[in-house]
C-alpha positions as CSV (number, residue, x, y, z in Angstrom):
1,M,-1.8,-24.4,-27.5
2,I,-2.4,-27.2,-25.0
3,Q,1.2,-27.0,-23.9
4,N,0.9,-23.2,-23.1
5,K,-2.3,-23.8,-21.2
6,K,-0.6,-26.5,-19.0
7,R,2.3,-24.1,-18.3
8,Y,-0.1,-21.4,-17.3
9,I,-2.0,-23.7,-14.9
10,V,1.3,-24.9,-13.4
11,L,2.4,-21.3,-12.9
12,V,-0.9,-20.4,-11.2
13,V,-0.7,-23.4,-8.9
14,I,2.9,-22.5,-7.9
15,L,1.9,-18.8,-7.3
16,E,-1.0,-19.9,-5.2
17,A,1.2,-22.2,-3.1
18,I,3.7,-19.4,-2.5
19,I,0.9,-16.9,-1.6
20,I,-1.0,-19.3,0.7
21,S,2.2,-20.1,2.6
22,D,3.2,-16.4,3.1
23,P,0.6,-14.0,1.7
24,Y,2.1,-10.8,3.2
25,A,5.8,-11.3,3.1
26,H,6.9,-7.7,2.5
27,A,7.0,-5.4,5.5
28,Q,9.2,-2.9,7.2
29,D,7.3,-2.4,10.4
30,D,9.3,-2.6,13.5
31,E,10.4,-0.4,16.5
32,T,13.0,1.4,14.4
33,T,10.8,2.1,11.4
34,R,7.9,3.1,13.7
35,L,10.2,5.8,15.2
36,T,10.1,7.6,11.8
37,L,6.4,8.1,12.3
38,R,6.8,10.1,15.5
39,S,5.7,13.7,15.5
40,L,4.2,13.6,12.0
41,Q,1.6,16.4,11.9
42,G,-0.2,15.1,8.9
43,I,0.4,13.2,5.7
44,F,-0.5,13.4,2.1
45,V,-2.0,10.3,0.4
46,Y,-0.8,9.3,-3.1
47,V,-2.5,6.4,-4.8
48,E,-0.8,5.1,-8.0
49,P,-3.2,4.8,-11.0
50,L,-4.8,1.4,-11.5
51,D,-4.8,-0.5,-14.7
52,P,-7.6,0.8,-16.9
53,Q,-9.0,-2.8,-17.3
54,I,-9.2,-3.1,-13.5
55,E,-11.1,0.2,-13.3
56,Q,-13.5,-1.0,-16.0
57,S,-14.1,-4.1,-13.9
58,G,-15.2,-1.9,-11.0
59,L,-12.2,-1.0,-8.7
60,I,-11.6,2.7,-9.1
61,K,-8.5,4.6,-7.9
62,S,-10.7,7.4,-6.4
63,Q,-12.5,4.8,-4.3
64,I,-9.2,3.7,-2.8
65,Q,-8.1,7.3,-2.3
66,T,-11.4,8.1,-0.4
67,D,-11.2,4.9,1.6
68,I,-7.7,5.7,2.8
69,E,-8.3,9.3,3.6
70,S,-11.4,8.4,5.6
71,Q,-9.5,5.8,7.5
72,L,-6.8,8.2,8.4
73,K,-9.2,11.0,9.4
74,S,-11.3,8.6,11.5
75,A,-8.1,7.7,13.4
76,G,-7.3,11.4,14.0
77,I,-4.5,11.6,11.5
78,K,-4.5,14.8,9.6
79,V,-4.7,14.4,5.8
80,L,-2.7,17.0,3.9
81,T,-3.9,18.7,0.7
82,R,-1.4,18.8,-2.1
83,E,-0.7,22.5,-1.3
84,D,-0.1,21.7,2.4
85,F,2.1,18.8,1.5
86,L,4.3,20.9,-0.6
87,K,4.7,23.4,2.3
88,K,5.1,20.7,5.0
89,F,8.6,20.1,6.4
90,G,9.8,16.6,5.3
91,H,7.1,16.2,2.7
92,P,5.5,13.1,4.3
93,Y,3.2,11.0,2.2
94,L,1.5,7.7,2.3
95,Y,2.2,5.9,-1.0
96,I,-0.3,3.2,-2.1
97,N,0.4,0.9,-5.0
98,V,-2.1,-1.7,-5.9
99,N,-1.1,-3.9,-8.9
100,I,-3.7,-6.3,-10.1
101,S,-3.5,-8.8,-12.9
102,T,-6.5,-10.8,-14.2
103,L,-6.1,-14.5,-14.3
104,K,-8.7,-15.8,-16.7
105,T,-9.4,-19.5,-16.2
106,Q,-12.8,-21.0,-15.8
107,I,-13.4,-18.5,-13.1
108,T,-11.9,-15.0,-13.2
109,R,-9.3,-14.5,-10.4
110,Y,-7.1,-11.6,-9.6
111,L,-3.4,-11.8,-8.7
112,F,-2.6,-8.7,-6.7
113,Y,0.3,-6.9,-5.0
114,I,-0.3,-4.2,-2.4
115,K,2.4,-1.8,-1.2
116,V,1.7,0.8,1.6
117,E,4.7,3.0,2.4
118,L,5.3,6.2,4.4
119,N,7.7,8.2,2.4
120,Q,9.4,11.4,3.7
121,E,12.6,13.4,3.3
122,V,15.6,12.3,5.3
123,L,19.1,13.6,5.7
124,L,22.0,11.4,4.9
125,V,24.4,10.9,7.9
126,R,27.5,11.1,5.7
127,A,26.3,14.2,3.9
128,L,24.1,16.2,6.2
129,N,23.1,18.7,3.5
130,T,21.8,16.0,1.3
131,K,18.0,15.3,1.5
132,V,16.4,12.3,-0.1
133,S,12.9,11.1,-0.1
134,T,12.6,7.5,0.9
135,A,10.3,4.9,2.4
136,T,10.8,4.9,6.2
137,W,7.9,2.5,7.0
138,S,6.1,0.0,4.9
139,T,3.9,-3.0,4.7
140,G,2.2,-5.0,1.9
141,G,2.1,-8.3,0.2
142,W,0.4,-10.2,-2.5
143,G,-2.4,-12.7,-2.9
144,I,-5.1,-14.1,-5.2
145,D,-8.8,-13.4,-4.9
146,F,-12.0,-13.7,-6.9
147,S,-13.3,-10.3,-5.9
148,L,-12.1,-6.8,-6.5
149,D,-14.2,-5.8,-3.5
150,N,-12.1,-8.2,-1.3
151,I,-8.9,-6.6,-2.7
152,R,-10.3,-3.2,-1.8
153,E,-10.8,-4.5,1.8
154,T,-7.3,-5.9,1.8
155,V,-6.0,-2.4,1.0
156,K,-7.9,-1.1,4.0
157,I,-6.4,-3.8,6.2
158,Q,-2.9,-2.8,5.1
159,V,-3.6,0.9,5.7
160,N,-4.9,-0.1,9.2
161,K,-1.4,-1.5,9.9
162,F,-0.1,2.0,9.2
163,V,-2.7,3.6,11.4
164,S,-1.8,1.2,14.2
165,A,1.9,2.0,13.8
166,Y,1.2,5.7,13.7
167,L,-0.9,5.7,16.8
168,T,1.7,3.7,18.7
169,E,4.2,6.5,18.1
170,N,1.6,9.4,18.3
171,P,-0.8,8.4,21.0
172,R,-3.9,10.5,21.4
173,P,-4.0,12.5,24.7
């Protein structure tokens, strides 16, 4: 029992060291990927379901969905309904995945990973009649926090990176 506890503590310390050194290591946001945002006339927002234990602790999927849709609308980005999305050429959608694990030590902490991707249909160059849906722009990363509210704010920060990239390619008149 004590041996397992020591291993767990060592694992947490290693993870914290990695996260502190590079908390947001995953990103595909550059001039090329930003070009794929040009001329988008709206996007659908899809948030992956959260772990039921996390929802019981107070962070709800619908809160995240509402936060993101409000951010996009405030920035002048049209948010598509499911029906509009299915009709829209290219089927663009912002995919949000928030994975959270509870680390129970003396103080509850949360290990989290956030992924924000713009997915859309693209044509393969080698087979022009072949459409595939893929991520054409993304950002995200992982961290540790004591508060689910802080993680919710971190999701908003990651979505703001998308908003910034989108507005770079689609400036307001």
